[in-house]
N, C-alpha and C positions, 0 to 999 in steps of 0.2 A: 697135130703138132702146135698149133695156135693155142689150144686150151692147155696143153702141158706146160708151155711156156708161161702162160697166164698164171697157172697154179703155182709154179716155182716162184714167181715174183709177187704172189698175193700176200705172203707172210710179211715180207718187208714193207709192201704198200700199206697193209693193215696197221703195222706198227707206226709207220710214218704218219698215216691218217690219224691215228689215236693221239699222237703227240699234238698235231694241229688242232684237233677238236678239243683237246684238254686246254690248250692255250686260249683258245676262243671262249670256251665255256667259263673259264676263270674270270674273264671280264664281264660276262653276262651280256644282256642286251645293251647295246651302246647306240645312242641316238647320233644323228648327225651333229656335229660339235659346234656349229655356229649357224647364223642366219642364212649366208649364202649357200653353205653346204646343205642346209635343211631344204631350202628352196629348190635346189637342184635335185636332190633326192626325191621331193615330193611330186615334181612335174610328171615323172614317168612311173615311179614305183609306189606312190601312195595309192594310186587307183588299183595296182595289183594287191598290195596289202589289205585294201578294203573290199577286195572281191568285186570292184566295179570294173575290172578289165581282166581278161584271161590272156596272158602273153608272157614272154620271157621277162625276168627282172633284168634291168639295166645296171643296177647297183647291188641289189641284195635286200633281204627283209630288214636288215639293219646294219650298222657299221661293225667291223670286226676289231677296231681299235679306237681308242680316244683320239684326239687331236695330237699330233706329233710334229716335231721340227725334223726336217732333213736338210742337209747342206745344199745350198744352191746360191751360186756366186752373185747372181743378179738381184737376189732378194735382200730385204733390209737385214743388215747384220750377217749376211751370208747365209741366212737360214729361212726356209719357207714353210708355212703350215700346210700339213697334209692330213688325210684320214683314209684309211683302207677299208674297202668293202669286198664282198666275194668277187665282183665283177671287175673292179678297177680301183683307182685311187683318185680321190678329189685333191686339189691343190690350189692354192692361191699364191702366185709367184710374186705379184706386186700388190700388196693390200692397199697401197695409196692410189691405185688406178681407178678410173671411173667405172663404177659397177654397171655395166649394160645389161645385166640380167642373163647374158649367155657365156661370153668368154672371160668373165672376171674369175669364174671358177672353171678350171680346165681338169681334164682327166689325163693322166701321165701317158707317155709314149712307152708304156711298159713292155709290149710285145717287141718293139725294137730292142730294148735292153735284154730281154729274155733270150732273144734270138742271137744277138751279137755278142752277149757277155760284157757289155760296156754300160756301166751305170752312170747316168747323166747327173753331173753335179753342178752345172752352169750351162749357159747357152752354147758354150764351145769348150766345155770342160768335162772330162770322163774319168772314171776309175775303172780300170780293166779287171774282169773277173773272168768266169768261164760261161759259154752258152748254157742254158738250163736244160738238164736231162729230165724234162717234165713233159708228159704227153698233154697235147692240147685238148683233147676229148676222149671220153670212154673210160673203161676200167683201168686200174693201176697197171703199168707195163706195156699198154698199147702204143702204137706208133701212128703217126709221127710225133716227135717231140719238137719243142722250140729249137733245140740244138740241131735237129734233122734238117730243119728249114735252112740253116746255115751250111750244114755238112753237104746237103744235096743241091746246094746253089739254087734254090727255088726262087730266090729273089730276083735272079737274073734270067728266069725263063721269059721267053717272048709273050707279049700280050696276045690274048685270043681276038680274032676278029669279031667285031660287034655283030650280034645276030646268029653267031654259029652256036650249035648245040654243043653242050659240054658233056663229052662222054670220056673225058680223061681220067684214067685210073692211076693212083699211086699206091703201091704196096708197101709192106712193112719193112722192106729193104731198100726202098727208094727207087724201085724199077717202075718205069712209065709204060702205060699201054693205052689202048682204045677199047672200051666195052660198049658195044653198040645197044645192049640191053638197057643201059642207063638213059638212052634217048627217050624211054617211055616217060620220064619225069618231066620232060620239056623245059629244062633248065638251059638257058642260053647266056652267052656273054653280052652284057647289057650296056655298061658304061665305061668307056676307056678313060683312065686318068694318066695324063702325061704332065709330070712336073720334074724338076731337076732330081735325078737320082731314082725316080719312080716311072714305070711304064707298065701298068697292069690294068686288066679289065674286071670290073665288078660283075659277079653273076646275078642274073635277073632276079632270083629270089631274095638275094641280100639288098640289091639296089631298090627293090619294091619295098622291103622293110625299112630301109633308111629314109625313105621318102613317104612312109605311111602315116595315116591319120588313125586316131583312137582316142580313147578317154584319157585325158590328162588332168592334173590338179594345178590350177592357176588361180592366183588371188582369192584363195579361200573356197573355191568350188570346182566340182568336176565338169569339165566341158570337153567337147570333141575338137580337137585341133591336131596339127602335125606333131608327132612325137618328138621330132627334133627341129629346132629353129634353122639349122644347118644340117644338111644330110651327113656331113663328115664330122659333126661335132663329137659324137660319141666313139666313132671308130678311127678317125684319121683315115689317110689315104691307104689303098691296098699295098702290101709288101710282098704279096704272092698271087698267082692265079688261083682259081678255085679248082679243087681237085676231089675226086671221089675216092674214098678210102674204106676198106672193109675193117670196121672197128667194133670191138666187143663193148656192149653196153649192158650192164647188169648180167654179164655172162652169156649174152646172145649176140651173135655177129650180125651187123647190120651195115648196110651201104649208107654212109654219111658223106654229104658234100661239105667241104670246110674251106675257109679262106681267111688268112690273117691279114689284119691291117695294123697300122702303126700302134694303135691304142687297144684294140680288141681283136679277138678271133671269133668268127661266126660259124655256126654249123647249121645244116638243113638235114632233117631226119624225115624222110617221106612216111615213115611209119607212125609218126606222132599225130595227134589231133592237129587239124589245120592251124589252129591259132599257136600251137607250140612247136611247129616245124622248124622255124628259124629261132635259134637259141644263141645266147651270149655265153661264152666260155668264162671259167672262173680265174680270169687272168689276175685279179687282185689278190686272191688266195695264193696262187702260184708264185707270184712275184714277191710277195711278202715273206714267204717261207724260204724262198731261194736267197733273198738278200739278207734276211735276218735269221737264218737257221741257227745260229749260235748266240743270238742276242735277244733277251726278253723285251717286251715292249714295256714302256713306262707310262702309266696311266696319267692323264692330265684332266683337269676339271672341264666339264662340258657346260656351255652356257645356255644352250637352247634346247628345249625339250621337243620331242617329235611324237606323233601318235604311235602308240605300240602296234607294230605291224603284225598281221597274222602269218601263219606259216606259208611257205610257198605252195600254190595250189596243186602242183603235180610234180612228181620227179622228172627230170629232164636229163638228156644225154650229157649236156655240158654241166649240169648241176653236181654231177659226181666229183667229189674232191680228188684231184690228181696229185697225190702227195709226192714231196721231194725226198729221195732216200736221205738217211742220216749223213751220207757222205757228200751231200750237196756243197757247193762252193761256199765257204765261209764269207760273211760279210766283211768288207774292209772296216778297220776300226773306226775311221772317220764317219762311217754312214750310220752310227748308233743314233736312233731317234731320242729326242728329249722333249719334256713337256712344252706345249705351245701357249697355254693361257695361264696367266697369274691369277691366283685365288682373290687377289685384292679387287678384282674386276669381275664379279660373278655373273653379270647379265650380258657381257660382251666378251669376245676373245682378244685379249692384248697380251703380247708375249712379255715375259720378264726381261729386264736389262741384262747384258747389253744388247742394243744401244738404248741410251736414254731417250724416251720419246716425248714429244710436246703435243698439245692438242692439235696443232696444225699437221701433225705427222699421222694422225688417225682419222677414220670417217665417222667415229662415234661421238655423240653429243648427249649430255644429261643421262649419264648412266651411274649406276650404283658404285660407290667406291667404299672399300673397307681398309683398315690399317693392314699393312704399313704403308700402302700407296707408293711403291718405289718410283714411279714416274711423276709424282706430285701433281696429278691431275686435279686433286680437290684442294685447291689453294686456300679456300675459306673454311675448310674442315666441316662442311655441312653434310658430307656423305654423298654428294653429287658431283660428278666429274665432268669438266669441259662444258659449262653452262652456257657458254656463249661462243660465237665464232662460226 
């Protein structure tokens, strides 16, 4: 029955996948669009691209879009610069903030939006859409979807006691059961998170990954260090408990453990090689197609090059693109992205006006300026902007 359903949905899934692939292919390989984005990508993913580490991508081999603007009330001019990757979206909400090397670049609360159908356009502003009918892992048509998390009220499930073995199974119709055969994998409830609106326990395999050390790239060299300077940086807090589900991956049914967080969904596949058992879902792909299904991306100049990454070392369960059907919720008109970098400033990323910016409004100094210089950073017309201050 499962395979019959999968075959019926495959045609639509392949068509939608082709549309996504064509859109991405038209842009070619896209580098992280500015210095902070490049630094963030390099920390975890340059070692994977350079085959210095064997583990899941945290962002992806390259960006899927150039730098874009998206509405955000608290950002300068009501727009913030973002860039989409397979796994997430990088964003700089306040470009004038102190760059601490960690939280200056954030990755969006995309899973929250996919689950609730509410697109965040400010700290307390939202545009209503519909929850995403997109499966979080596996082949096209598999369950659960982001919308299922909402429909099945999984965010309100009670937290699991720390130390308890996770044998909780969730089927394709949202039915819950216990399967003692899953105890063989030894996955336990490890870290309870209790903050306003959230009370869930992180599964041991995911908590270990979030606190793991490995090869990273920092200050021009590969070193061994924590992958994440804060364990919740990449994922945010958990919004579900961890569940086992029978999910088809490459046409083969497998028991996968999954858990969704505010920013990412993680999966654990016991059948994978040890270093690839924990994987990050393609939330960035899913979100971009859901939000902009009817709107093409507008390329913008990129200012910072990045080493050409090599292909992903191995196919993974969550690396399968989970396409959105053509009937996906259309993006609100106000959410159309626009270019984020003005070509007058090719070595840095500075948005076009409005608003009109002064040197005191930006962190850059002594950068190349080309005509027409709409912000008038090069007052003495020598081709160098903001030479003092």
